[in-house]
VEXKOLGU-709377 format. One record per residue: x, z, y negated of N, C-alpha, C, O in turn. Coordinates in nm, 2 decimals, always signed. Each point is the difference from the previous one (the first is absolute). Layout:
<rs>
+--------+--------+---------+---------+--------+----------+--------+--------+---------+--------+--------+---------+
| n.east |   n.up | n.north | ca.east |  ca.up | ca.north | c.east |   c.up | c.north | o.east |   o.up | o.north |
+--------+--------+---------+---------+--------+----------+--------+--------+---------+--------+--------+---------+
|      X |      Z |       Y |       X |      Z |        Y |      X |      Z |       Y |      X |      Z |       Y |
...
+--------+--------+---------+---------+--------+----------+--------+--------+---------+--------+--------+---------+
</rs>
This chain:
<rs>
+--------+--------+---------+---------+--------+----------+--------+--------+---------+--------+--------+---------+
| n.east |   n.up | n.north | ca.east |  ca.up | ca.north | c.east |   c.up | c.north | o.east |   o.up | o.north |
+--------+--------+---------+---------+--------+----------+--------+--------+---------+--------+--------+---------+
|  +2.18 |  -0.07 |   +4.68 |   -0.10 |  +0.04 |    -0.09 |  +0.06 |  +0.02 |   -0.14 |  -0.06 |  -0.04 |   -0.10 |
|  +0.18 |  +0.10 |   +0.09 |   +0.06 |  +0.02 |    -0.12 |  +0.04 |  -0.13 |   -0.07 |  +0.00 |  -0.01 |   -0.12 |
|  +0.04 |  -0.09 |   +0.20 |   +0.04 |  -0.13 |    -0.05 |  -0.12 |  -0.07 |   -0.07 |  +0.02 |  -0.06 |   -0.10 |
|  -0.14 |  +0.08 |   +0.16 |   -0.12 |  -0.06 |    -0.06 |  -0.04 |  +0.06 |   -0.13 |  -0.03 |  -0.07 |   -0.10 |
|  +0.05 |  +0.20 |   +0.09 |   -0.03 |  +0.07 |    -0.12 |  +0.10 |  -0.04 |   -0.11 |  -0.04 |  -0.02 |   -0.12 |
|  +0.16 |  +0.01 |   +0.16 |   +0.10 |  -0.04 |    -0.10 |  -0.03 |  -0.14 |   -0.05 |  +0.02 |  -0.02 |   -0.12 |
|  -0.06 |  -0.07 |   +0.21 |   -0.03 |  -0.14 |    -0.05 |  -0.12 |  +0.00 |   -0.09 |  -0.01 |  -0.07 |   -0.10 |
|  -0.09 |  +0.15 |   +0.13 |   -0.12 |  +0.01 |    -0.08 |  +0.04 |  +0.06 |   -0.14 |  -0.06 |  -0.05 |   -0.10 |
|  +0.14 |  +0.15 |   +0.10 |   +0.05 |  +0.05 |    -0.13 |  +0.07 |  -0.10 |   -0.08 |  -0.02 |  -0.01 |   -0.13 |
|  +0.10 |  -0.07 |   +0.19 |   +0.07 |  -0.11 |    -0.07 |  -0.09 |  -0.10 |   -0.05 |  +0.01 |  -0.05 |   -0.12 |
|  -0.12 |  +0.01 |   +0.20 |   -0.10 |  -0.09 |    -0.05 |  -0.07 |  +0.05 |   -0.12 |  -0.02 |  -0.07 |   -0.10 |
|  -0.01 |  +0.20 |   +0.10 |   -0.07 |  +0.06 |    -0.11 |  +0.09 |  +0.00 |   -0.12 |  -0.05 |  -0.03 |   -0.11 |
|  +0.17 |  +0.07 |   +0.12 |   +0.09 |  +0.00 |    -0.11 |  +0.02 |  -0.14 |   -0.06 |  +0.01 |  -0.01 |   -0.12 |
|  +0.00 |  -0.08 |   +0.21 |   +0.02 |  -0.14 |    -0.04 |  -0.12 |  -0.05 |   -0.08 |  +0.01 |  -0.06 |   -0.11 |
|  -0.13 |  +0.09 |   +0.16 |   -0.12 |  -0.03 |    -0.07 |  -0.01 |  +0.06 |   -0.14 |  -0.04 |  -0.06 |   -0.10 |
|  +0.08 |  +0.19 |   +0.10 |   +0.00 |  +0.07 |    -0.13 |  +0.10 |  -0.06 |   -0.10 |  -0.03 |  -0.01 |   -0.12 |
|  +0.14 |  -0.03 |   +0.17 |   +0.10 |  -0.06 |    -0.09 |  -0.05 |  -0.13 |   -0.05 |  +0.02 |  -0.04 |   -0.12 |
|  -0.09 |  -0.04 |   +0.20 |   -0.05 |  -0.13 |    -0.04 |  -0.11 |  +0.03 |   -0.11 |  +0.00 |  -0.07 |   -0.10 |
|  -0.09 |  +0.16 |   +0.13 |   -0.10 |  +0.04 |    -0.10 |  +0.06 |  +0.04 |   -0.13 |  -0.05 |  -0.04 |   -0.11 |
|  +0.15 |  +0.12 |   +0.11 |   +0.07 |  +0.05 |    -0.12 |  +0.05 |  -0.12 |   -0.08 |  -0.01 |  +0.00 |   -0.12 |
|  +0.08 |  -0.09 |   +0.19 |   +0.06 |  -0.11 |    -0.07 |  -0.11 |  -0.09 |   -0.06 |  +0.02 |  -0.05 |   -0.11 |
|  -0.13 |  +0.03 |   +0.18 |   -0.11 |  -0.08 |    -0.06 |  -0.06 |  +0.07 |   -0.12 |  -0.03 |  -0.06 |   -0.10 |
|  +0.01 |  +0.19 |   +0.11 |   -0.05 |  +0.08 |    -0.11 |  +0.09 |  -0.01 |   -0.12 |  -0.04 |  +0.00 |   -0.12 |
|  +0.17 |  +0.01 |   +0.14 |   +0.10 |  -0.01 |    -0.10 |  -0.01 |  -0.13 |   -0.08 |  +0.01 |  -0.01 |   -0.12 |
|  -0.03 |  -0.10 |   +0.20 |   -0.01 |  -0.13 |    -0.06 |  -0.12 |  -0.01 |   -0.09 |  +0.00 |  -0.05 |   -0.11 |
|  -0.11 |  +0.11 |   +0.16 |   -0.12 |  +0.01 |    -0.09 |  +0.02 |  +0.08 |   -0.12 |  -0.05 |  -0.04 |   -0.11 |
|  +0.12 |  +0.15 |   +0.12 |   +0.03 |  +0.08 |    -0.11 |  +0.09 |  -0.07 |   -0.11 |  -0.03 |  +0.01 |   -0.12 |
|  +0.13 |  -0.09 |   +0.17 |   +0.08 |  -0.07 |    -0.09 |  -0.08 |  -0.11 |   -0.07 |  +0.02 |  -0.02 |   -0.12 |
|  -0.11 |  -0.04 |   +0.19 |   -0.09 |  -0.10 |    -0.06 |  -0.08 |  +0.06 |   -0.11 |  -0.03 |  -0.06 |   -0.10 |
|  -0.02 |  +0.18 |   +0.13 |   -0.08 |  +0.07 |    -0.10 |  +0.07 |  +0.03 |   -0.12 |  -0.06 |  +0.00 |   -0.11 |
|  +0.19 |  +0.03 |   +0.12 |   +0.08 |  +0.03 |    -0.12 |  +0.01 |  -0.12 |   -0.10 |  +0.03 |  +0.02 |   -0.11 |
|  -0.05 |  -0.14 |   +0.16 |   +0.02 |  -0.11 |    -0.08 |  -0.13 |  -0.04 |   -0.08 |  +0.00 |  -0.09 |   -0.08 |
|  -0.11 |  +0.16 |   +0.11 |   -0.12 |  -0.02 |    -0.07 |  +0.01 |  +0.05 |   -0.14 |  +0.09 |  +0.08 |   -0.03 |
|  -0.17 |  -0.14 |   -0.06 |   +0.01 |  +0.04 |    -0.14 |  -0.03 |  +0.15 |   -0.01 |  -0.09 |  +0.06 |   +0.07 |
|  +0.16 |  +0.01 |   -0.16 |   -0.02 |  +0.14 |    -0.02 |  -0.13 |  +0.03 |   -0.07 |  -0.06 |  +0.10 |   +0.03 |
|  +0.02 |  -0.18 |   -0.12 |   -0.12 |  +0.02 |    -0.07 |  -0.10 |  -0.11 |   +0.03 |  -0.01 |  -0.10 |   -0.08 |
|  -0.06 |  +0.11 |   +0.19 |   -0.09 |  -0.11 |    +0.04 |  -0.12 |  -0.02 |   -0.10 |  -0.05 |  -0.11 |   +0.00 |
|  +0.02 |  +0.21 |   -0.07 |   -0.11 |  -0.01 |    -0.10 |  +0.03 |  -0.09 |   -0.11 |  -0.08 |  -0.04 |   -0.08 |
|  +0.21 |  +0.00 |   +0.06 |   +0.04 |  -0.09 |    -0.11 |  -0.02 |  -0.15 |   +0.05 |  +0.02 |  -0.09 |   -0.08 |
|  -0.05 |  +0.08 |   +0.21 |   -0.01 |  -0.14 |    +0.05 |  -0.12 |  -0.07 |   -0.07 |  -0.10 |  +0.07 |   -0.02 |
|  +0.12 |  -0.19 |   -0.01 |   -0.11 |  -0.08 |    -0.06 |  -0.12 |  -0.02 |   +0.09 |  -0.11 |  -0.01 |   -0.04 |
|  +0.14 |  +0.01 |   +0.17 |   -0.10 |  -0.02 |    +0.10 |  -0.10 |  +0.12 |   -0.01 |  -0.12 |  -0.02 |   +0.01 |
|  +0.17 |  +0.14 |   -0.02 |   -0.09 |  +0.11 |    -0.01 |  -0.09 |  +0.00 |   -0.12 |  -0.11 |  +0.04 |   +0.00 |
|  +0.17 |  -0.08 |   -0.11 |   -0.07 |  -0.01 |    -0.13 |  -0.11 |  -0.11 |   +0.01 |  -0.10 |  +0.00 |   -0.08 |
|  +0.12 |  -0.10 |   +0.17 |   -0.10 |  -0.10 |    +0.01 |  -0.13 |  +0.05 |   +0.07 |  -0.11 |  -0.05 |   -0.01 |
|  +0.12 |  +0.16 |   +0.08 |   -0.11 |  +0.06 |    +0.07 |  -0.08 |  +0.07 |   -0.12 |  +0.05 |  +0.07 |   -0.08 |
|  -0.18 |  -0.10 |   +0.08 |   -0.09 |  +0.04 |    -0.11 |  +0.02 |  +0.15 |   -0.04 |  +0.01 |  +0.03 |   -0.11 |
|  -0.02 |  +0.05 |   +0.21 |   +0.00 |  +0.15 |    -0.03 |  +0.12 |  +0.06 |   +0.05 |  +0.00 |  +0.10 |   +0.08 |
|  +0.12 |  -0.15 |   -0.12 |   +0.12 |  +0.06 |    +0.05 |  +0.03 |  +0.14 |   -0.05 |  +0.07 |  +0.08 |   +0.07 |
|  -0.14 |  -0.04 |   -0.17 |   +0.01 |  +0.14 |    -0.05 |  -0.04 |  +0.10 |   +0.11 |  +0.06 |  +0.11 |   +0.01 |
|  -0.16 |  -0.15 |   +0.07 |   -0.05 |  +0.09 |    +0.10 |  +0.10 |  +0.02 |   +0.11 |  +0.03 |  +0.11 |   +0.05 |
|  +0.04 |  -0.22 |   -0.02 |   +0.10 |  +0.00 |    +0.11 |  +0.12 |  +0.09 |   -0.05 |  +0.07 |  +0.06 |   +0.09 |
|  -0.04 |  -0.06 |   -0.21 |   +0.11 |  +0.07 |    -0.06 |  -0.03 |  +0.15 |   -0.02 |  +0.08 |  +0.08 |   -0.05 |
|  -0.21 |  -0.05 |   +0.07 |   -0.05 |  +0.14 |    -0.02 |  +0.02 |  +0.05 |   -0.14 |  +0.03 |  +0.11 |   -0.03 |
|  -0.06 |  -0.20 |   -0.06 |   +0.00 |  +0.03 |    -0.15 |  -0.14 |  +0.05 |   -0.04 |  -0.10 |  -0.04 |   +0.06 |
|  +0.10 |  +0.11 |   -0.17 |   -0.13 |  +0.04 |    -0.05 |  -0.07 |  -0.12 |   -0.07 |  +0.06 |  -0.07 |   -0.08 |
|  -0.18 |  +0.06 |   +0.12 |   -0.08 |  -0.12 |    -0.05 |  -0.09 |  +0.04 |   -0.12 |  -0.06 |  +0.11 |   +0.00 |
|  +0.06 |  -0.19 |   -0.10 |   -0.07 |  +0.03 |    -0.12 |  -0.14 |  -0.08 |   +0.00 |  -0.01 |  -0.09 |   +0.09 |
|  -0.07 |  +0.12 |   -0.18 |   -0.14 |  -0.06 |    +0.00 |  +0.01 |  -0.15 |   +0.00 |  -0.08 |  -0.06 |   +0.08 |
|  +0.16 |  -0.01 |   -0.16 |   +0.00 |  -0.15 |    +0.00 |  +0.03 |  -0.06 |   +0.14 |  -0.05 |  -0.10 |   +0.04 |
|  +0.15 |  +0.17 |   +0.03 |   +0.04 |  -0.05 |    +0.13 |  -0.11 |  +0.02 |   +0.10 |  -0.02 |  -0.09 |   +0.09 |
|  -0.05 |  +0.20 |   -0.10 |   -0.11 |  +0.03 |    +0.09 |  -0.11 |  -0.10 |   -0.02 |  -0.07 |  -0.04 |   +0.09 |
|  +0.04 |  +0.02 |   -0.22 |   -0.11 |  -0.10 |    -0.04 |  +0.03 |  -0.14 |   +0.06 |  -0.09 |  -0.07 |   +0.05 |
|  +0.22 |  +0.03 |   -0.07 |   +0.04 |  -0.13 |    +0.05 |  -0.02 |  -0.01 |   +0.15 |  -0.05 |  -0.10 |   +0.06 |
|  +0.08 |  +0.21 |   +0.01 |   -0.02 |  +0.00 |    +0.15 |  -0.15 |  +0.00 |   +0.03 |  -0.04 |  -0.07 |   +0.10 |
|  -0.04 |  +0.14 |   -0.17 |   -0.14 |  +0.01 |    +0.03 |  -0.07 |  -0.13 |   -0.02 |  -0.11 |  -0.02 |   +0.07 |
|  +0.16 |  -0.07 |   -0.15 |   -0.06 |  -0.13 |    -0.02 |  +0.01 |  -0.08 |   +0.12 |  -0.08 |  -0.09 |   +0.03 |
|  +0.18 |  +0.12 |   +0.06 |   +0.02 |  -0.08 |    +0.12 |  -0.09 |  +0.05 |   +0.12 |  -0.01 |  -0.07 |   +0.10 |
|  -0.05 |  +0.19 |   -0.12 |   -0.09 |  +0.05 |    +0.10 |  -0.13 |  -0.06 |   +0.01 |  -0.05 |  -0.06 |   -0.10 |
|  -0.01 |  +0.06 |   +0.22 |   -0.14 |  -0.05 |    +0.02 |  -0.10 |  +0.11 |   -0.04 |  +0.04 |  +0.12 |   -0.01 |
|  -0.16 |  -0.16 |   +0.00 |   -0.11 |  +0.09 |    -0.04 |  -0.01 |  +0.12 |   +0.09 |  -0.02 |  +0.12 |   -0.05 |
|  +0.02 |  -0.14 |   +0.18 |   -0.01 |  +0.12 |    +0.09 |  +0.12 |  +0.09 |   -0.01 |  -0.02 |  +0.12 |   +0.05 |
|  +0.13 |  -0.16 |   -0.10 |   +0.12 |  +0.08 |    -0.01 |  -0.01 |  +0.09 |   -0.13 |  +0.08 |  +0.09 |   -0.02 |
|  -0.17 |  -0.12 |   -0.06 |   -0.02 |  +0.07 |    -0.13 |  -0.12 |  +0.10 |   +0.00 |  -0.03 |  +0.05 |   -0.10 |
|  -0.03 |  -0.03 |   +0.22 |   -0.11 |  +0.08 |    +0.02 |  +0.03 |  +0.14 |   -0.04 |  +0.11 |  +0.05 |   +0.02 |
|  -0.21 |  +0.02 |   -0.08 |   +0.01 |  +0.14 |    -0.04 |  -0.02 |  +0.09 |   +0.12 |  -0.09 |  -0.02 |   +0.09 |
|  +0.17 |  +0.12 |   -0.08 |   -0.01 |  +0.10 |    +0.10 |  -0.09 |  +0.11 |   -0.05 |  -0.04 |  +0.00 |   -0.12 |
|  -0.01 |  +0.09 |   +0.21 |   -0.09 |  +0.11 |    -0.04 |  +0.05 |  +0.08 |   -0.12 |  -0.08 |  +0.06 |   -0.08 |
|  +0.21 |  -0.04 |   +0.06 |   +0.05 |  +0.08 |    -0.11 |  +0.03 |  -0.08 |   -0.12 |  +0.07 |  +0.04 |   -0.09 |
|  -0.13 |  -0.16 |   +0.08 |   +0.01 |  -0.09 |    -0.12 |  +0.14 |  -0.06 |   -0.02 |  +0.03 |  -0.04 |   -0.11 |
|  +0.05 |  +0.04 |   +0.21 |   +0.13 |  -0.07 |    +0.00 |  -0.01 |  -0.12 |   +0.09 |  -0.07 |  +0.00 |   +0.10 |
|  +0.15 |  -0.10 |   -0.13 |   +0.01 |  -0.11 |    +0.09 |  +0.12 |  +0.03 |   +0.09 |  +0.08 |  +0.09 |   -0.02 |
|  -0.07 |  -0.17 |   +0.13 |   +0.11 |  +0.02 |    +0.09 |  +0.13 |  -0.03 |   -0.07 |  +0.10 |  +0.07 |   +0.02 |
|  -0.10 |  -0.17 |   -0.11 |   +0.11 |  -0.03 |    -0.08 |  +0.04 |  +0.12 |   -0.09 |  +0.12 |  +0.03 |   -0.01 |
|  -0.21 |  +0.03 |   -0.05 |   +0.03 |  +0.12 |    -0.09 |  +0.07 |  +0.11 |   +0.08 |  +0.10 |  +0.05 |   -0.04 |
|  -0.16 |  -0.02 |   +0.16 |   +0.06 |  +0.10 |    +0.08 |  +0.14 |  -0.04 |   +0.05 |  +0.10 |  +0.08 |   -0.01 |
|  -0.08 |  -0.21 |   +0.05 |   +0.13 |  -0.04 |    +0.04 |  +0.10 |  +0.00 |   -0.11 |  +0.12 |  +0.04 |   +0.03 |
|  -0.16 |  -0.08 |   -0.15 |   +0.10 |  +0.00 |    -0.11 |  +0.03 |  +0.15 |   -0.04 |  +0.12 |  +0.02 |   -0.04 |
|  -0.21 |  +0.07 |   +0.04 |   +0.03 |  +0.14 |    -0.03 |  +0.10 |  +0.05 |   +0.10 |  +0.10 |  +0.07 |   -0.03 |
|  -0.13 |  -0.09 |   +0.16 |   +0.09 |  +0.04 |    +0.10 |  +0.14 |  -0.06 |   -0.01 |  +0.10 |  +0.07 |   +0.01 |
|  -0.10 |  -0.20 |   -0.04 |   +0.13 |  -0.07 |    -0.01 |  +0.08 |  +0.06 |   -0.12 |  +0.12 |  +0.03 |   +0.01 |
|  -0.19 |  -0.01 |   -0.12 |   +0.07 |  +0.05 |    -0.12 |  +0.05 |  +0.14 |   +0.02 |  +0.11 |  +0.04 |   -0.05 |
|  -0.19 |  +0.04 |   +0.12 |   +0.05 |  +0.14 |    +0.03 |  +0.12 |  +0.00 |   +0.09 |  +0.10 |  +0.07 |   -0.03 |
|  -0.10 |  -0.16 |   +0.13 |   +0.12 |  +0.00 |    +0.08 |  +0.12 |  -0.06 |   -0.07 |  +0.11 |  +0.05 |   +0.01 |
|  -0.13 |  -0.15 |   -0.10 |   +0.11 |  -0.05 |    -0.08 |  +0.06 |  +0.10 |   -0.09 |  +0.12 |  +0.01 |   -0.02 |
|  -0.21 |  +0.07 |   -0.05 |   +0.04 |  +0.10 |    -0.09 |  +0.08 |  +0.11 |   +0.07 |  +0.09 |  +0.05 |   -0.05 |
|  -0.14 |  -0.01 |   +0.17 |   +0.08 |  +0.10 |    +0.08 |  +0.14 |  -0.05 |   +0.03 |  +0.09 |  +0.08 |   +0.00 |
|  -0.08 |  -0.21 |   +0.04 |   +0.13 |  -0.05 |    +0.03 |  +0.09 |  +0.00 |   -0.13 |  +0.12 |  +0.03 |   +0.01 |
|  -0.18 |  -0.07 |   -0.12 |   +0.07 |  +0.00 |    -0.12 |  +0.05 |  +0.14 |   -0.04 |  +0.11 |  +0.02 |   -0.04 |
|  -0.20 |  +0.08 |   +0.06 |   +0.03 |  +0.14 |    -0.03 |  +0.12 |  +0.05 |   +0.09 |  +0.09 |  +0.07 |   -0.05 |
|  -0.10 |  -0.11 |   +0.18 |   +0.10 |  +0.04 |    +0.09 |  +0.14 |  -0.06 |   -0.04 |  +0.10 |  +0.07 |   +0.00 |
|  -0.10 |  -0.19 |   -0.04 |   +0.12 |  -0.07 |    -0.05 |  +0.06 |  +0.07 |   -0.12 |  +0.12 |  +0.02 |   -0.02 |
|  -0.21 |  +0.01 |   -0.08 |   +0.04 |  +0.07 |    -0.12 |  +0.06 |  +0.13 |   +0.03 |  +0.11 |  +0.04 |   -0.05 |
|  -0.17 |  +0.04 |   +0.14 |   +0.05 |  +0.13 |    +0.04 |  +0.14 |  -0.01 |   +0.06 |  +0.08 |  +0.08 |   -0.02 |
|  -0.07 |  -0.19 |   +0.11 |   +0.13 |  -0.02 |    +0.06 |  +0.11 |  -0.03 |   -0.10 |  +0.11 |  +0.05 |   +0.01 |
|  -0.14 |  -0.13 |   -0.11 |   +0.09 |  -0.03 |    -0.10 |  +0.04 |  +0.12 |   -0.09 |  +0.11 |  +0.02 |   -0.04 |
|  -0.21 |  +0.06 |   +0.01 |   +0.03 |  +0.12 |    -0.07 |  +0.09 |  +0.10 |   +0.07 |  +0.09 |  +0.06 |   -0.06 |
|  -0.12 |  -0.05 |   +0.19 |   +0.09 |  +0.08 |    +0.08 |  +0.14 |  -0.05 |   +0.00 |  +0.10 |  +0.08 |   +0.00 |
|  -0.08 |  -0.21 |   +0.01 |   +0.13 |  -0.06 |    -0.01 |  +0.07 |  +0.03 |   -0.13 |  +0.12 |  +0.04 |   +0.00 |
|  -0.19 |  -0.05 |   -0.11 |   +0.06 |  +0.03 |    -0.13 |  +0.04 |  +0.15 |   -0.01 |  +0.10 |  +0.03 |   -0.06 |
|  -0.19 |  +0.06 |   +0.11 |   +0.04 |  +0.14 |    -0.01 |  +0.12 |  +0.03 |   +0.09 |  +0.08 |  +0.08 |   -0.05 |
|  -0.07 |  -0.14 |   +0.16 |   +0.11 |  +0.03 |    +0.09 |  +0.13 |  -0.06 |   -0.05 |  +0.11 |  +0.06 |   +0.03 |
|  -0.11 |  -0.17 |   -0.10 |   +0.12 |  -0.06 |    -0.04 |  +0.03 |  +0.01 |   -0.14 |  +0.08 |  -0.08 |   -0.06 |
|  -0.13 |  +0.17 |   -0.01 |   +0.03 |  +0.02 |    -0.14 |  +0.11 |  +0.11 |   -0.02 |  +0.05 |  +0.03 |   -0.11 |
+--------+--------+---------+---------+--------+----------+--------+--------+---------+--------+--------+---------+
</rs>
């Protein structure tokens, strides 16, 4: 019985070692990816890449996007906002909070290393 347990443990350790080596290969492949994928021209070819980059959207960008929407997507909600208006407000709030977090982090860095 002890021999079987020992063999099972070896099989498990062997499987773990194989999984680790495969994961390491994936990690190494990932390190070769571009550091700044948002600078890729392919991403800029996407019409609304600003949304994917979580940047704050201004009125001209929102208007350009709204021109691509169909009539039923521009319908007014009971509170006199469209779905697009609500989505853009939420998006800009989230983007601003991330920007604020990054600024706070940079300020902490400056204070600590002065």
